N, C-alpha and C positions, 0 to 999 in steps of 0.2 A: 264151279269155274269162278275164278278170281275176277272180282270187280275191277274196270279199268280204272287207271289212276285219274283222279279229277284235280289237276292242278291249277284250281280256281285262283288261287292267291297269288299266282305269277303275275296274269294280266292285272289282278287289282292293284298290287302294288306298282306295277309299271303305270297305270293312270295316274298315281298319286306323285310319281316322280316328272312325269310330264308335265303334269297342272302345275305342280309346286315350281318347277325350276322354270317354267315359263313365265309364269307370274313374277317370280322372284327377279328375272331379267329387267322385267317392267318396271318393278317397285324400286330396285336400284336406280335405274335410269332417271326415274322420276323425282328422287329425293331430293329437297333443298339444300344445297350446301350451307354447312354449319349447323345443321339440325342434328345434333348429337343423340338425340334420344332416339330420332327416327332411324339413324344409321345402325345404332345398338340394336334396335328391335330387328330391322330387317336382316342385319349382317348375323344376329345370332339364328335365325329360321334358316338364312342360306346355309351356315355351317353345319346345322342339324340335319339338313338333307343333304349335303354332300358327305357327311359322315356317313348316314344311312346307306346312301347309294355305294359308298366305298365298301360296307360291311356285308351289302348284299352281293355285290360282286366277290369278296373272298369267301363268301360261303357259295356259291356258284363254282370258284374256280376249285375249291377244296373239296366240296360234297358232289357235285352233279357232273363236273366234266369228266373227271377220270373214269367214273363208270361208263359214261356214255362213249368216251373213246375205244373202251375196251369191248362195249357191246353193241355201237352202232358203228361198226368199222367202215361200211359204204358212205357213211354221212358224215366221215371225220373230218372233213375240211371244213364243214359248218361249225362244228365244234370248236376246230382250230380257230377260225375266223372269229367266234366269240373272245377266244381267249386274247387274240390281237388288238380286238376293240376295246377290252376291258385296260389294255396297257397304254391305248391312246388316251380312255378317259380318265385313267389315273393321273396322267400329265396334267389336264385341265383341273382335276381335282385338287391336285398339289398347288396349282395357281391360286383358286379359289382359297385353299386354305391358308397362303401366305398373305393375299390380299384383302381377306374379309377384315382382318384384325387391324390392319393399317387404315381402312376406311372407316372402321368403328371408333378407333381412336382420334383421328383427323376429322371426320367429315367433310373433308374438302371435295372440291368440284374434279379436281384431277384423279385422287384416288377413287372416287363415285365412278369415273368414268372408265379407269380402268379395270374396276372391277365388273362392272356392266357389260365391257365388252367380253370378257371372259366367261361372264355368265350366260351371255347370249351364245356363245360358242359350245357351252356345257350344254344349254338346252339343246340346240341343234343336234348336236352329235349325240347325246343320248336319246333323243326322238327315233334317230336313223339305226341306231344299235338296237333300241327295244323291239322297233318295227321287225328287223331282221330276225332276231331271237325269236319274236311269237311266231314269225311265217315258218322257220326253218327248224328251230330247236325245240320248241313246245311240242310239236308231235312226236319227238324223240322221246322227251321226258315221259310223256303219256305212255309211249310203248315199253321204254328199256328201265326206268325208274321205278323201284319197288315201293308201296306205301311206307314202309319203315324208313327208308332212306328219305323220302320226301317229308316224313315228320321230323325226321331229324334236321333237315334243311330248314324246316319252317320254326322249329325249336330253336336254332341258332339264330334266326332272324329276331324272334320275339327276346330273345335275351340280350341283343345289341341294343336295344331301346333304353337308353337311361331313364332310371324310374321318374325321375323328376319331369320327364318329357313323355309321359305315358299318355297323358290326357291330352297333348297336343297329336300325338301319332295317332290316337284313336278318332280322333276328329278329322284329321285330314284324311284318314282312312276311309271315313262315313261320308265324306262331303259329296261324292258323286257315285257312291257305290249302287250298284245294280240292286234290285231285290233280291238276288241269288247271293250275290256277295254280303250284303246287310245280314240276311239270314243265317248265312256260314259263320259270318265274324260276331256277330252279336250273340248268336248261339252258341259260341264256343268261350265266352266270357263266363267268369266265375258270377253267379249271382249277385253279390254284392257289389261288383264292379257294373255290370249292367245297369242295376240298381242307381248306383252313383251318378252314371251317365245320363240316365233318364230324369234325373233330378238337378243337383248343383252342379254335377261334372258337364253335362251339355250346355248350361248357362256360362260357366265360365269359360269354357270353349268358344261359346258364340262371342264374347265379349272380347277374348284375345283376338279372333279372326278380324272383328270390326276392327280393333286397333290397328293390326297389320294392315287392313286395307285402307284405312282413313288418312293417307297422306295424300299427295298429290294426286289428281284423276288419272288412272294408267289404263292401259289397253287390258281386257280382260281375256284370258286364254280361253 
């Protein structure tokens, strides 16, 4: 008998998007006008998260929704709703993509406030979308997506991470990971990567995270 699919990585990556987007909306709003270094640091992380969320959605659109629409016809409305929500989120992600470089360059209060407003809306809409997906579509993935199809979806997600950002994405992935998620994720790393994370890699990430959180006090997500 085939073991049921365990798409643990979906909920894991969702919690990363929830936490980081909520945090970033607060960090942007709290940044002091004229602080170019601060604007550069926060805008870069926002851009990384927005790009990652976009790639995550493209992977779902191309690799998961088509087979689900053909195999889970009674629940096709839920899958179609995910596609519509992706379209709505894409508009917000494009706004972020346009506004983040402007604020990074100017560090002005007006540009900060415009970006903070869009980032806050992105966080709220993403939260609602992910909750809907986890409640209504994740059970369909467990039932109708094969292990091979899921592995291809995960490979695509891993390949979308820029090599120079690998340490940051590893760190934010492990930030609030459950013991199950940590065991699954770290256990799948090459030994040399796991060893690097256990030593200098983890320290480098901690320094970056402290710098990211080191601006004006913000409400923690």
